[in-house]
PLY file of the C-alpha trace (Angstrom):
ply
format ascii 1.0
element vertex 383
property float x
property float y
property float z
element edge 382
property int vertex1
property int vertex2
end_header
0.15 0.19 0.15
1.48 3.50 -0.97
2.07 5.39 1.71
1.51 10.24 1.55
4.20 11.03 -0.88
2.58 14.73 -1.58
1.69 16.67 1.35
0.42 20.30 1.79
-0.05 21.95 4.65
-1.90 25.62 3.99
-3.87 28.52 6.15
-4.87 30.41 3.31
-8.05 29.59 1.88
-9.07 30.55 -1.41
-12.13 28.65 -4.37
-9.21 27.40 -6.22
-8.03 25.30 -3.39
-11.61 24.16 -2.82
-11.96 23.16 -6.51
-9.29 21.77 -6.50
-9.86 19.52 -3.83
-13.29 18.65 -5.61
-10.80 17.13 -8.67
-10.08 14.42 -6.02
-11.03 11.26 -7.02
-10.68 8.23 -4.38
-9.42 5.11 -5.57
-11.31 3.79 -3.50
-11.94 6.63 -1.28
-10.98 9.84 0.24
-10.92 11.02 4.18
-12.05 13.78 5.37
-11.86 15.20 8.85
-12.86 18.69 10.78
-11.16 19.06 13.99
-12.05 21.81 16.37
-8.52 23.05 17.36
-9.50 26.01 19.26
-7.21 26.99 22.09
-9.90 28.53 24.27
-11.87 25.13 24.11
-9.17 22.82 24.64
-5.80 24.64 26.11
-3.83 21.00 26.00
-3.05 19.00 22.81
-4.13 15.99 25.19
-7.44 17.39 25.31
-7.75 16.64 20.89
-7.58 13.16 21.53
-10.99 12.05 22.58
-12.22 14.08 19.55
-9.71 12.37 17.57
-10.25 8.50 18.55
-13.99 8.76 17.56
-13.61 10.48 15.02
-11.24 7.62 13.81
-13.98 5.42 14.83
-16.54 6.93 13.16
-14.41 6.91 9.89
-13.87 2.86 9.61
-17.73 2.56 10.31
-18.56 4.37 7.13
-15.10 2.86 5.29
-17.09 -0.52 5.74
-19.95 -0.52 2.61
-16.91 0.29 0.40
-15.22 -2.78 0.87
-12.36 -4.31 2.53
-10.01 -2.22 0.01
-11.63 1.09 1.67
-11.34 -0.50 4.78
-7.18 -0.38 4.56
-7.14 2.91 2.57
-9.05 4.92 5.36
-6.88 2.75 8.25
-3.78 4.35 5.92
-5.74 7.99 5.78
-6.02 7.68 9.56
-2.46 6.88 9.90
-1.05 10.17 7.88
-3.85 12.01 9.77
-2.65 10.74 13.24
0.96 11.37 12.31
0.31 14.89 11.09
-1.54 16.14 14.28
1.40 14.38 16.35
3.31 17.10 14.99
3.52 21.27 17.23
0.65 23.08 15.63
0.83 26.83 16.24
-2.83 27.15 17.44
-2.20 30.82 17.81
-4.69 32.09 15.04
-5.95 28.70 14.47
-10.14 27.54 15.26
-10.51 24.51 13.26
-8.82 22.26 10.88
-9.73 20.27 7.98
-7.41 17.44 6.54
-8.20 15.47 3.39
-6.27 12.33 2.56
-5.85 9.64 -0.37
-3.55 7.33 0.54
-4.19 5.57 -2.91
-3.51 8.70 -4.54
-0.33 9.51 -1.90
-2.05 12.84 -1.12
-2.52 14.71 2.08
-4.14 18.26 2.11
-4.38 20.30 5.59
-6.06 23.60 5.95
-6.32 25.73 8.82
-8.70 27.67 9.74
-9.42 30.30 11.72
-12.92 30.29 11.77
-14.56 27.35 13.82
-15.90 24.10 12.29
-18.29 21.50 13.14
-16.49 18.16 13.76
-16.80 15.54 11.26
-15.29 12.87 9.34
-16.74 11.63 5.82
-15.54 8.43 3.93
-16.40 8.69 0.09
-15.36 9.18 -3.35
-15.03 12.61 -3.22
-13.65 15.03 0.31
-16.41 16.51 1.87
-16.23 20.05 1.28
-19.26 22.09 2.37
-17.65 23.88 5.34
-15.16 24.48 4.04
-17.44 26.49 1.48
-18.85 27.64 4.43
-15.68 29.13 5.96
-14.43 31.00 2.63
-17.66 32.71 2.86
-16.96 33.73 6.49
-13.63 34.49 5.44
-14.17 37.11 2.03
-11.98 39.70 2.09
-13.02 43.12 3.83
-12.06 46.47 4.23
-12.78 48.96 6.48
-12.16 52.65 5.77
-12.36 54.93 8.89
-12.04 58.78 8.22
-12.81 61.78 9.81
-12.25 65.53 8.64
-8.28 64.83 10.11
-7.34 61.52 8.89
-7.62 57.51 7.04
-7.54 54.29 8.34
-7.56 51.32 6.64
-8.34 48.13 8.39
-7.51 44.25 6.06
-9.81 41.59 7.28
-9.48 38.17 6.34
-10.23 34.94 7.51
-10.26 36.34 11.95
-7.08 38.06 11.19
-6.72 41.89 11.65
-4.16 44.41 9.44
-4.12 48.30 10.04
-2.64 50.35 7.16
-1.80 54.20 7.68
-3.89 56.32 5.29
-3.26 60.19 4.96
-3.43 62.24 7.80
-4.43 65.89 7.08
-4.30 68.58 9.76
-7.18 71.38 9.40
-5.97 74.75 8.93
-6.24 76.75 12.72
-7.80 80.18 12.68
-4.51 81.61 15.15
-2.60 80.29 12.20
-4.07 82.95 9.54
-4.97 86.12 9.63
-8.27 85.50 7.38
-11.08 87.05 8.53
-13.70 84.57 10.44
-15.62 83.90 7.00
-13.02 83.28 4.33
-11.53 80.68 7.01
-14.32 78.92 7.22
-14.10 78.18 3.76
-10.23 77.67 4.07
-11.61 74.82 6.58
-14.05 73.39 4.35
-11.56 73.27 1.30
-9.18 71.56 3.34
-12.47 68.96 4.72
-13.10 68.46 0.94
-9.49 68.16 -0.41
-8.66 65.85 2.65
-11.27 63.68 1.98
-10.39 63.21 -1.63
-7.31 62.02 -1.03
-8.67 59.51 1.20
-10.84 58.26 -1.53
-7.85 57.71 -3.50
-6.06 55.95 -0.65
-8.92 53.86 -0.43
-8.70 52.97 -3.88
-5.29 52.40 -4.07
-5.12 50.04 -1.20
-8.19 47.98 -3.04
-6.03 47.81 -6.18
-3.01 46.50 -4.10
-5.62 44.22 -2.23
-8.60 43.61 -3.74
-11.87 42.93 -1.40
-14.84 41.81 -1.56
-16.37 44.15 0.88
-15.93 47.73 1.99
-16.86 48.77 5.34
-17.05 52.84 6.14
-16.69 54.22 9.43
-16.62 57.41 11.10
-18.69 60.71 11.70
-21.96 60.57 9.23
-20.90 63.73 7.86
-17.20 62.38 6.75
-18.58 59.49 5.80
-20.79 60.28 3.63
-18.82 62.77 2.03
-16.23 59.67 1.05
-18.39 57.54 0.04
-19.64 60.42 -2.41
-15.96 60.86 -3.32
-15.58 57.52 -4.61
-15.89 55.71 -8.26
-18.82 54.00 -8.56
-16.93 50.73 -9.04
-15.42 51.09 -5.87
-18.84 52.68 -4.31
-20.32 49.48 -5.38
-18.78 47.46 -2.76
-19.47 49.25 0.27
-21.97 46.72 2.70
-22.79 49.08 5.28
-21.11 51.84 7.94
-20.02 52.07 11.31
-20.40 54.73 13.62
-17.24 53.80 15.78
-14.61 56.59 16.34
-11.82 57.19 14.15
-9.24 55.99 16.58
-10.80 53.13 17.98
-9.13 49.97 18.56
-8.24 47.52 15.79
-10.39 44.87 17.87
-13.50 46.95 18.51
-13.18 47.65 14.67
-13.34 44.06 13.34
-15.78 43.04 15.81
-18.43 46.39 14.86
-17.57 45.38 10.95
-18.03 41.94 10.93
-21.42 42.39 12.21
-22.16 44.51 9.45
-20.76 41.60 6.71
-22.76 38.89 8.56
-25.63 41.06 8.35
-25.07 42.11 4.64
-23.96 38.38 3.67
-27.53 36.92 5.53
-29.62 39.77 3.13
-27.82 38.45 0.22
-28.48 34.52 1.21
-31.90 35.15 1.68
-32.28 37.34 -1.35
-31.02 34.35 -3.14
-33.00 31.72 -1.21
-36.27 33.63 -2.56
-35.03 33.85 -6.00
-34.39 30.06 -6.25
-38.58 29.78 -4.54
-39.80 32.02 -7.39
-37.83 30.24 -9.91
-39.49 26.62 -9.10
-42.60 28.41 -8.63
-42.75 29.47 -12.45
-40.71 26.00 -13.51
-38.43 28.02 -15.05
-34.75 28.24 -14.10
-34.66 26.35 -10.77
-35.07 23.22 -9.36
-35.53 22.32 -5.34
-35.51 18.93 -3.54
-32.42 16.44 -3.61
-33.68 14.44 -6.47
-34.28 17.18 -9.11
-31.03 18.59 -7.63
-28.83 15.59 -8.29
-30.75 15.27 -11.77
-29.82 18.52 -13.15
-26.08 18.20 -11.92
-26.14 15.33 -13.93
-27.09 17.11 -16.53
-24.47 20.17 -15.57
-27.91 22.61 -15.70
-26.35 23.96 -12.04
-25.12 27.33 -12.27
-25.60 28.13 -8.30
-25.81 25.41 -5.73
-27.89 26.18 -2.81
-27.47 23.90 0.35
-28.69 24.05 3.92
-25.82 24.15 6.60
-25.45 20.91 7.85
-28.06 19.15 5.90
-26.93 15.81 4.84
-28.79 12.76 3.29
-27.89 9.40 1.93
-27.98 7.98 -2.17
-25.46 6.36 -4.07
-23.14 7.04 -6.56
-22.72 4.98 -10.15
-19.07 3.15 -10.34
-19.15 4.67 -13.86
-20.52 7.39 -14.95
-20.62 9.00 -11.30
-24.26 9.31 -11.46
-25.86 10.94 -8.22
-28.61 8.98 -7.22
-30.75 10.54 -3.89
-32.64 7.94 -1.80
-30.96 4.19 -0.24
-31.62 0.77 -2.19
-30.65 1.78 -5.49
-28.36 -1.03 -6.80
-28.38 -0.10 -10.57
-27.62 3.20 -12.00
-30.62 4.73 -13.94
-28.07 6.30 -16.46
-26.03 3.32 -17.47
-27.26 0.15 -15.67
-24.01 -0.22 -13.90
-23.81 -1.24 -9.88
-23.95 1.69 -7.51
-21.78 2.34 -4.46
-23.74 3.78 -1.21
-22.48 7.38 0.13
-23.58 8.09 3.43
-24.16 11.55 2.45
-24.82 12.74 -0.93
-25.15 16.12 -0.39
-21.03 16.27 0.36
-21.00 14.19 -3.34
-23.57 16.73 -5.13
-21.07 20.07 -3.51
-17.95 18.06 -4.99
-19.53 17.78 -8.26
-21.35 21.22 -8.13
-17.10 22.88 -7.72
-15.71 20.90 -10.47
-18.65 22.03 -12.51
-17.74 25.47 -12.21
-20.66 25.98 -10.15
-21.19 28.30 -7.22
-21.71 26.62 -3.84
-24.03 28.52 -1.46
-24.11 27.18 1.87
-27.51 29.43 3.53
-30.25 28.19 6.22
-33.52 29.09 7.30
-37.46 27.44 7.65
-37.42 28.97 3.39
-35.25 26.46 1.80
-35.74 23.50 4.31
-39.25 23.89 2.51
-38.10 23.98 -0.85
-36.15 20.26 0.42
-32.90 21.92 2.10
-31.03 21.99 -1.63
-31.75 23.64 -4.99
-30.17 24.79 -7.57
-30.80 28.11 -10.12
-29.81 26.53 -13.51
-27.51 28.32 -15.83
-30.25 28.53 -18.60
0 1
1 2
2 3
3 4
4 5
5 6
6 7
7 8
8 9
9 10
10 11
11 12
12 13
13 14
14 15
15 16
16 17
17 18
18 19
19 20
20 21
21 22
22 23
23 24
24 25
25 26
26 27
27 28
28 29
29 30
30 31
31 32
32 33
33 34
34 35
35 36
36 37
37 38
38 39
39 40
40 41
41 42
42 43
43 44
44 45
45 46
46 47
47 48
48 49
49 50
50 51
51 52
52 53
53 54
54 55
55 56
56 57
57 58
58 59
59 60
60 61
61 62
62 63
63 64
64 65
65 66
66 67
67 68
68 69
69 70
70 71
71 72
72 73
73 74
74 75
75 76
76 77
77 78
78 79
79 80
80 81
81 82
82 83
83 84
84 85
85 86
86 87
87 88
88 89
89 90
90 91
91 92
92 93
93 94
94 95
95 96
96 97
97 98
98 99
99 100
100 101
101 102
102 103
103 104
104 105
105 106
106 107
107 108
108 109
109 110
110 111
111 112
112 113
113 114
114 115
115 116
116 117
117 118
118 119
119 120
120 121
121 122
122 123
123 124
124 125
125 126
126 127
127 128
128 129
129 130
130 131
131 132
132 133
133 134
134 135
135 136
136 137
137 138
138 139
139 140
140 141
141 142
142 143
143 144
144 145
145 146
146 147
147 148
148 149
149 150
150 151
151 152
152 153
153 154
154 155
155 156
156 157
157 158
158 159
159 160
160 161
161 162
162 163
163 164
164 165
165 166
166 167
167 168
168 169
169 170
170 171
171 172
172 173
173 174
174 175
175 176
176 177
177 178
178 179
179 180
180 181
181 182
182 183
183 184
184 185
185 186
186 187
187 188
188 189
189 190
190 191
191 192
192 193
193 194
194 195
195 196
196 197
197 198
198 199
199 200
200 201
201 202
202 203
203 204
204 205
205 206
206 207
207 208
208 209
209 210
210 211
211 212
212 213
213 214
214 215
215 216
216 217
217 218
218 219
219 220
220 221
221 222
222 223
223 224
224 225
225 226
226 227
227 228
228 229
229 230
230 231
231 232
232 233
233 234
234 235
235 236
236 237
237 238
238 239
239 240
240 241
241 242
242 243
243 244
244 245
245 246
246 247
247 248
248 249
249 250
250 251
251 252
252 253
253 254
254 255
255 256
256 257
257 258
258 259
259 260
260 261
261 262
262 263
263 264
264 265
265 266
266 267
267 268
268 269
269 270
270 271
271 272
272 273
273 274
274 275
275 276
276 277
277 278
278 279
279 280
280 281
281 282
282 283
283 284
284 285
285 286
286 287
287 288
288 289
289 290
290 291
291 292
292 293
293 294
294 295
295 296
296 297
297 298
298 299
299 300
300 301
301 302
302 303
303 304
304 305
305 306
306 307
307 308
308 309
309 310
310 311
311 312
312 313
313 314
314 315
315 316
316 317
317 318
318 319
319 320
320 321
321 322
322 323
323 324
324 325
325 326
326 327
327 328
328 329
329 330
330 331
331 332
332 333
333 334
334 335
335 336
336 337
337 338
338 339
339 340
340 341
341 342
342 343
343 344
344 345
345 346
346 347
347 348
348 349
349 350
350 351
351 352
352 353
353 354
354 355
355 356
356 357
357 358
358 359
359 360
360 361
361 362
362 363
363 364
364 365
365 366
366 367
367 368
368 369
369 370
370 371
371 372
372 373
373 374
374 375
375 376
376 377
377 378
378 379
379 380
380 381
381 382
């Protein structure tokens, strides 16, 4: 049995990393492990051992239906996982770890996450990627621009990390330093403020050029924030997801906490609108499907543009050994497309996510009663 020959570890999560994992095909299986390593809950490394032991037992139980070769492969995969976890781990900025192993292909991929994970183990032909998709959504790059009449602060937020960069500082003129009359001084002061805000807007654009972000949050006094937003180019202003009312000199931790609240509210509203769009398409009978069976059919026909799935949703199914067709429910012995025997899957939803990613479709984890009413799984179609 081959041992892992290529091991990769990263604390940087991106869509390209997830799509690369979606291309893995287990021979016979891939083992996925999500482990909570938050030092606030598990201060000692020994505190992780019970969780690791439990997940290992679950993995062996899941491997059994795939046959003896899969059992042996999962044993080897777990060996690689245990050896990696036995090495020192810097948990300063880590909350979770995602490990993917395919011993037969000589692959081990480890991704450190700064966001929490649900402890999970999955054994199947493809990796379990739903939690990575959730983490990617929570870890979208965001820039916070805090502005007032005097200065601009730029704070980068990504995957729980906070990094501050100084912006322009312009000292406003003082009456005592000039010999102009009061009315003229007020006009001078206002012009200096407008000049500072134009410089601030240019600095925000420059920062986004150096460090592209998906979200922009503005903060500071209302008047200054409004003027800054009006000075931004339309393409940059379109990135604004909300405002915070903190003083410009607030601590980075205060800025991050307030900004994440704004970003999460924006993202939740966007996800709700996406589910509502799906519901309307399904009701019209055009451009969308809902429910496990209908969604798997759309995936099989490569019609899916966006896969929408309830967070944590799982249901059994099967996968064709020959054509890879995914089938809902249990008890399907033969593929409905080609008649080849199928392999049972403890969770066909994870297989659907990997299939969608492999077709360059978007995957949007959502939550709420409205999506559950649609069967917890649906798709907006390409055509």
